[in-house]
Structure formats: C-alpha cells, structure tokens
C-alpha positions in Angstrom: 126.3 95.0 125.1 126.4 93.5 128.6 125.6 89.9 129.6 124.5 88.3 132.8 125.2 84.6 132.3 123.6 83.6 129.0 121.2 86.6 129.0 121.9 89.9 127.3 121.1 92.7 129.7 121.7 95.7 127.6 122.2 96.5 123.9 122.4 99.8 122.1 121.9 101.2 118.6 123.5 104.5 117.5 123.3 106.5 114.3 125.3 109.8 114.2 124.0 111.6 117.4 120.9 109.4 117.8 121.1 106.7 120.4 118.7 104.0 121.8 119.7 101.9 124.7 117.7 98.7 125.3 117.5 97.0 128.6 116.1 93.4 129.0 113.9 94.2 132.0 112.6 97.2 133.9 115.6 97.3 136.3 115.7 100.7 138.0 119.2 100.2 139.3 120.6 99.2 135.9 118.8 102.1 134.3 120.4 104.6 136.7 123.8 103.1 136.1 123.4 103.3 132.3 122.4 106.9 132.5 125.3 107.8 134.8 127.7 106.0 132.5 126.3 107.7 129.4 126.6 111.1 130.9 130.2 110.4 131.9 131.1 109.2 128.4 129.4 112.3 126.9 131.4 114.6 129.2 134.6 113.1 128.0 133.8 114.1 124.4 132.2 117.4 125.5 128.7 116.5 124.4 125.6 117.3 126.5 122.7 114.8 126.7 119.6 116.5 125.4 117.3 115.9 128.3 114.2 117.2 126.5 114.5 114.7 123.7 115.7 111.8 126.0 113.1 109.6 127.6 112.8 106.2 129.2 110.0 104.0 127.9 108.7 100.6 129.0 107.6 98.5 126.1 105.9 96.0 128.4 103.5 98.8 129.5 102.4 99.5 125.9 104.7 102.5 125.4 106.6 103.1 122.2 109.6 105.1 120.9 110.7 106.6 117.6 114.1 106.2 116.1 115.3 107.1 112.6 111.9 107.5 111.1 110.4 104.3 112.6 108.1 103.7 115.5 108.9 100.8 117.8 106.5 99.0 120.1 105.9 95.5 121.5 102.8 93.6 120.4 101.2 90.3 121.1 101.2 87.9 118.1 98.5 85.5 117.1 100.5 82.7 118.9 100.2 84.7 122.1 104.0 85.6 122.2 105.2 89.1 122.3 107.2 90.4 119.4 108.7 93.8 118.2 106.6 95.8 115.9 108.5 98.3 113.7 106.7 100.6 111.3 107.4 103.8 109.5 106.1 106.9 111.3 102.9 108.3 109.9 104.7 111.6 109.3 107.2 109.8 107.0 104.4 108.4 104.9 102.7 111.8 104.8 105.9 113.5 103.7 106.4 111.0 100.9 102.9 111.3 99.5 103.2 115.1 99.6 106.4 114.9 97.5 104.7 112.5 95.0 101.6 114.6 94.9 103.7 117.7 94.0 105.3 115.9 91.1 101.9 114.8 89.7 100.7 118.4 90.1 103.7 120.0 88.4 103.5 117.6 85.5 99.7 117.4 85.3 99.6 117.9 81.5 102.8 115.9 80.7 103.0 112.3 79.5 103.1 109.7 82.3 106.6 108.6 81.5 107.9 112.1 82.4 106.2 111.8 85.9 107.6 108.3 86.3 111.2 109.6 85.8 110.6 112.2 88.5 108.9 110.0 91.1 110.9 106.7 90.7 114.0 107.9 92.5 111.9 109.3 95.4 109.8 106.2 95.7 112.8 103.8 95.3 114.7 105.5 98.1 111.8 105.7 100.5 110.8 102.1 100.0 114.3 100.7 100.3 114.8 102.6 103.5 111.5 101.5 105.1 111.2 98.0 103.8 112.0 96.3 107.1 109.9 95.2 110.0 106.2 95.6 109.8 105.8 98.1 107.0 103.4 96.0 104.9 100.2 97.9 105.9 101.9 101.3 105.2 103.3 100.0 101.9 99.9 98.8 100.8 98.5 102.3 101.6 101.2 104.0 99.5 100.8 101.5 96.6 97.0 102.0 96.5 97.4 105.8 96.7 99.9 105.7 93.9 97.7 103.5 91.7 94.8 106.0 92.0 97.1 108.9 91.1 98.3 107.0 88.0 94.8 106.0 87.0 93.5 109.6 87.4 96.4 110.9 85.3 95.7 108.4 82.5 92.0 109.1 82.5 92.6 112.9 82.4 94.8 112.3 79.3 91.8 110.7 77.7 89.7 113.6 78.8 87.6 111.4 81.0 86.7 111.4 84.7 87.2 108.6 87.2 89.9 106.1 87.7 89.4 103.5 84.9 88.8 100.6 87.2 87.2 98.6 84.4 89.6 99.7 81.8 92.9 98.6 83.4 93.9 96.0 86.1 96.3 97.0 88.8 99.0 94.9 87.1 98.4 96.7 83.8 98.6 100.1 85.6 102.1 99.4 87.1 103.4 97.7 83.9 102.1 100.6 81.7 103.4 103.3 83.9 106.8 101.7 84.7 106.6 103.2 88.2 108.9 101.6 90.7 106.9 98.7 92.1 108.9 96.7 94.6 106.8 97.0 97.7 108.2 93.8 99.3 109.1 93.8 102.9 112.4 92.3 104.3 111.6 90.8 107.7 114.5 91.1 110.1 113.0 90.0 113.4 111.7 86.4 113.9 112.5 85.9 117.6 109.6 86.5 120.0 110.2 88.8 123.0 109.8 87.1 126.4 106.3 87.4 128.0 106.2 89.2 131.3 
C-alpha cells in the first residue's frame, strides 16, 4: 500500500500466484512504475510475469476484471455514487449446477435424503465461498434451480409429473429435504467509490 497524504494511491491483493494491483486513479506514470517494480521483484525470486494473463483495466471506463472466481466492476448506485460490484463468475455458477445435476441424475431413484447427503457439502462449500459482495441475484437463481430439482424428484417418487407447486410451499420443500439453505450474503463493502 502506498499513500499520498491522506489518500491511498495503491493497494494489492494476492492469493498464491494470483495478484491484483489497484491504483486510485488512471495515472500512466504510476502504472509504469508499478509494473517495473513488479517485474524487478519477480526477477529476484525467478518468477516470470505471465504477460498473456496480465492486463490493465480501467473500472471508470466500464471495464471489469476477474479474480479468484469473482468478477469485479464499478457500478453507479441508486444514490448516484459509484460502488464496487463483486459477483461470482457465470462459469462458477454453471459448474456448481452441473455438479448438483449430476448428483440428482446418479441418485434419480433414491430417497431424497441420500441426495441431500451428497449435495450438502458441495452446496455449503460453494455458498460459503461466494457469499460476499453482490451475489444475491446469483444465489437466488441457484436456490430457485435447486427448489425445482427437489420438487421434480419428490413428484417423480409419487409417480406424478410437474413440480407440485400447489402441494408444497418453498419453505416446506427446504424443511422436508434438509438441503443446506443458508443463501444469505455477507456484505463487505459499504464505502462508495469516488465519482470521476
């Protein structure tokens, strides 16, 4: 982190060999200095910067970047102030639903509690990892998808078609199935980004 008076100029986040460097403003000189310093530090530990995967983005121009399964962008809130928007990548959601779908397929003729035991660890891990930022819309999609899968399974067990919308409420479906059901988001960012 570097400071210029009271303002933070640069911050970084690193996880294993993934790194994001955040600059407060589009400052060409500072950007060049940061890249030069980064290459120097990498040379010391004999690591080469992957130029193909590395890129410079300007969030103020509507660009976004991906980091550790999330997509980061800057959006204007209802109050007119800019704020960070952090959501799971669509590919992450697709991968989760593919895994869950496979468990439902493999245990198609099994009791629901057997499926629940298989999918709960998958679901719990995924939700706990992605429950930050602005994941509510994604979580809502996953929850609705899961509810339909459970409904279809229960109806099939009764040798009926459809989803049983009149038979069970959403609350009853999750209580009956004992599927992991904590879809709550933990909001980390409350500070608005400065307007440009």
